[in-house]
C-alpha positions as CSV (number, residue, x, y, z in Angstrom):
1,X,265.8,94.9,142.1
2,X,264.6,95.6,145.6
3,X,264.9,93.6,148.8
4,X,261.9,91.4,149.0
5,X,259.8,91.3,152.2
6,X,260.1,87.5,152.3
7,X,263.9,87.7,152.4
8,X,264.0,89.4,155.8
9,X,264.6,86.1,157.6
10,X,266.3,84.3,154.7
11,X,269.8,84.2,153.3
12,X,270.3,84.8,149.6
13,X,271.1,81.1,149.3
14,X,267.8,80.2,150.9
15,X,265.9,82.6,148.6
16,X,267.7,81.9,145.3
17,X,269.2,78.4,145.7
18,X,272.8,79.7,145.5
19,X,274.7,83.0,145.8
20,X,275.6,82.8,142.1
21,X,273.5,84.0,139.1
22,X,274.0,83.4,135.4
23,X,274.3,86.5,133.2
24,X,270.9,86.4,131.6
25,X,268.9,89.5,130.8
26,X,266.4,89.9,128.0
27,X,267.4,93.5,127.2
28,X,271.2,92.8,126.9
29,X,273.4,90.6,124.8
30,X,274.1,88.0,127.6
31,X,274.5,84.2,127.6
32,X,271.1,83.8,126.1
33,X,269.7,85.3,122.9
34,X,267.1,88.0,123.0
35,X,264.3,85.5,123.3
36,X,265.8,84.8,126.8
37,X,265.5,81.0,126.2
38,X,268.1,80.0,123.7
39,X,271.8,79.8,124.8
40,X,274.5,81.3,122.7
41,X,277.7,79.6,121.4
42,X,281.2,80.5,122.5
43,X,281.8,82.0,119.0
44,X,279.1,84.6,119.7
45,X,281.3,86.1,122.5
46,X,283.7,88.8,121.3
47,X,286.1,88.8,124.3
48,X,286.2,85.5,126.3
49,X,288.5,86.9,128.9
50,X,286.1,89.8,129.8
51,X,282.6,88.6,129.3
52,X,280.8,87.6,132.6
53,X,279.1,84.2,132.4
54,X,278.3,83.5,136.0
55,X,278.8,85.8,139.1
56,X,277.9,86.4,142.6
57,X,274.4,88.0,142.7
58,X,275.6,91.5,143.4
59,X,277.6,91.7,140.3
60,X,274.5,91.5,138.1
61,X,272.7,94.1,140.2
62,X,275.6,96.6,139.8
63,X,276.5,95.5,136.3
64,X,273.0,96.1,134.9
65,X,272.6,99.4,136.6
66,X,270.0,98.7,139.3
67,X,269.8,100.8,142.4
68,X,272.7,100.3,144.8
69,X,271.4,102.0,147.9
70,X,271.8,100.0,151.1
71,X,268.0,99.3,151.5
72,X,267.8,97.8,148.0
73,X,271.1,96.2,147.9
74,X,271.1,94.4,151.3
75,X,272.5,90.9,151.1
76,X,274.5,91.3,147.9
77,X,277.7,92.7,149.3
78,X,279.1,90.0,151.7
79,X,282.7,89.8,150.5
80,X,283.7,93.4,149.8
81,X,281.2,95.5,151.7
82,X,282.9,98.8,150.9
83,X,283.5,98.1,147.2
84,X,281.3,97.0,144.3
85,X,283.4,93.9,143.8
86,X,282.3,90.3,143.2
87,X,283.7,87.0,142.0
88,X,282.9,86.1,138.4
89,X,283.4,83.3,135.9
90,X,284.5,84.1,132.3
91,X,284.2,82.0,129.1
92,X,287.9,81.3,129.0
93,X,287.3,79.5,132.4
94,X,289.2,81.9,134.7
95,X,287.5,83.1,137.8
96,X,288.4,86.4,139.4
97,X,287.0,89.2,141.5
98,X,285.8,92.1,139.4
99,X,285.3,95.7,140.5
100,X,282.0,97.0,138.9
101,X,282.8,100.6,138.2
102,X,279.9,101.3,135.8
103,X,277.0,99.3,134.2
104,X,277.5,96.8,131.4
105,X,281.1,97.6,130.4
106,X,284.3,98.2,132.5
107,X,288.0,97.8,132.1
108,X,288.1,94.1,133.2
109,X,284.5,93.0,132.4
110,X,281.6,93.2,130.1
111,X,278.0,92.0,130.6
112,X,277.5,92.4,126.8
113,X,278.9,89.5,124.7
114,X,279.3,91.8,121.7
115,X,281.7,94.3,123.4
């Protein structure tokens, strides 16, 4: 993911409609099946207290392993600018800030419903 030229004069809200993104990615076991159109059921989630359903946009960028340099990442780090930390919603309905220490799977989160 790179900063788009048309975002230079827009906020992330103006560009995307909100500052939150659902955890959907066709290459990972996310909230949709591999066809990227059919939603999963709660029973498909291994750990409902760690699986990320919805998060601030930056969590997905870091969580999926995209580039994190300042030029590419501008606009995704508004709450904790010195940490890779964002607010996320989990299937058990708790909301908490998570520190993304590595892509896909960390101590308090997973972007893969099977882990």
